[in-house]
DRENDO-1510 file (C-alpha; in Angstrom, 1 decimal, always signed):
<recs>
REC; n; res; u; v; w
REC; 1; MET; +48.7; -98.8; -29.9 .
REC; 2; ILE; +52.0; -98.9; -28.0 .
REC; 3; ILE; +52.3; -95.1; -28.0 .
REC; 4; THR; +48.8; -94.9; -26.6 .
REC; 5; LEU; +49.7; -97.3; -23.8 .
REC; 6; MET; +52.8; -95.2; -23.1 .
REC; 7; ILE; +50.8; -92.1; -22.8 .
REC; 8; VAL; +48.3; -93.8; -20.4 .
REC; 9; VAL; +51.1; -95.1; -18.2 .
REC; 10; PHE; +52.7; -91.6; -18.1 .
REC; 11; VAL; +49.4; -89.9; -17.2 .
REC; 12; LEU; +48.6; -92.4; -14.5 .
REC; 13; GLY; +52.1; -92.1; -13.1 .
REC; 14; TYR; +51.9; -88.3; -13.2 .
REC; 15; ILE; +48.6; -88.6; -11.2 .
REC; 16; ALA; +50.4; -90.9; -8.7 .
REC; 17; ILE; +53.1; -88.3; -8.3 .
REC; 18; ALA; +50.6; -85.6; -7.8 .
REC; 19; LEU; +48.8; -87.7; -5.1 .
REC; 20; GLU; +52.0; -88.6; -3.4 .
REC; 21; HIS; +50.7; -87.9; +0.2 .
REC; 22; PRO; +47.2; -89.4; +0.0 .
REC; 23; ILE; +48.4; -92.7; -1.5 .
REC; 24; LYS; +51.6; -92.7; +0.7 .
REC; 25; VAL; +54.0; -93.6; -2.1 .
REC; 26; ASP; +57.2; -91.6; -2.6 .
REC; 27; LYS; +57.3; -89.7; -5.9 .
REC; 28; ALA; +60.7; -91.2; -6.7 .
REC; 29; ALA; +59.2; -94.7; -6.6 .
REC; 30; SER; +56.4; -93.7; -8.8 .
REC; 31; ALA; +58.8; -92.0; -11.3 .
REC; 32; LEU; +61.0; -95.1; -11.4 .
REC; 33; LEU; +58.0; -97.3; -12.0 .
REC; 34; ILE; +56.7; -95.0; -14.8 .
REC; 35; GLY; +60.1; -94.9; -16.4 .
REC; 36; GLY; +60.6; -98.7; -16.3 .
REC; 37; ILE; +57.1; -99.5; -17.7 .
REC; 38; THR; +57.4; -96.8; -20.4 .
REC; 39; TRP; +60.8; -98.1; -21.5 .
REC; 40; ALA; +59.5; -101.7; -21.5 .
REC; 41; LEU; +56.5; -100.7; -23.6 .
REC; 42; PHE; +58.9; -98.9; -26.0 .
REC; 43; ALA; +61.2; -101.9; -26.2 .
REC; 44; PHE; +58.2; -104.2; -27.1 .
REC; 45; GLY; +56.8; -101.7; -29.7 .
REC; 46; VAL; +60.0; -100.2; -31.1 .
REC; 47; PHE; +59.7; -101.8; -34.5 .
REC; 48; ASP; +56.1; -100.5; -34.9 .
REC; 49; ILE; +57.1; -97.0; -33.8 .
REC; 50; ILE; +60.3; -96.8; -36.0 .
REC; 51; GLY; +58.6; -98.6; -38.9 .
REC; 52; ASN; +55.8; -96.1; -39.1 .
REC; 53; GLU; +58.0; -93.1; -38.7 .
REC; 54; SER; +60.4; -94.5; -41.3 .
REC; 55; LYS; +57.6; -94.8; -43.8 .
REC; 56; LYS; +56.5; -91.3; -43.2 .
REC; 57; PHE; +60.1; -90.0; -43.5 .
REC; 58; LEU; +60.5; -91.9; -46.8 .
REC; 59; GLU; +57.3; -90.4; -48.1 .
REC; 60; PHE; +58.5; -86.9; -47.2 .
REC; 61; ILE; +61.8; -87.5; -49.0 .
REC; 62; GLU; +60.0; -88.7; -52.1 .
REC; 63; PHE; +57.7; -85.7; -52.0 .
REC; 64; TYR; +60.7; -83.4; -51.5 .
REC; 65; LYS; +62.5; -84.9; -54.5 .
REC; 66; LEU; +59.5; -84.3; -56.7 .
REC; 67; GLU; +58.9; -80.8; -55.5 .
REC; 68; ASN; +62.6; -79.7; -55.5 .
REC; 69; PRO; +64.6; -81.8; -57.9 .
REC; 70; ASN; +67.4; -79.2; -58.1 .
REC; 71; LYS; +68.0; -79.1; -54.3 .
REC; 72; THR; +67.7; -82.8; -53.6 .
REC; 73; LEU; +71.4; -83.5; -54.1 .
REC; 74; GLU; +72.3; -80.6; -51.9 .
REC; 75; TRP; +70.1; -81.8; -49.1 .
REC; 76; ILE; +70.9; -85.5; -49.3 .
</recs>
């Protein structure tokens, strides 16, 4: 959910930068606003993002250990 919001904010901000002259907003202001909002969303959703990726990484490690038991100690 948070990643989707981050993507939406980025796309809207990118559009704002592309339409700099018609909306009369400097692209630096748009970029700073995009960056601030995106980092804030990341800060609020960091545990969901990292938690999901950690689970996927642990699943990968378990799969790797099952498929390559001889190389596991070398890799870890």
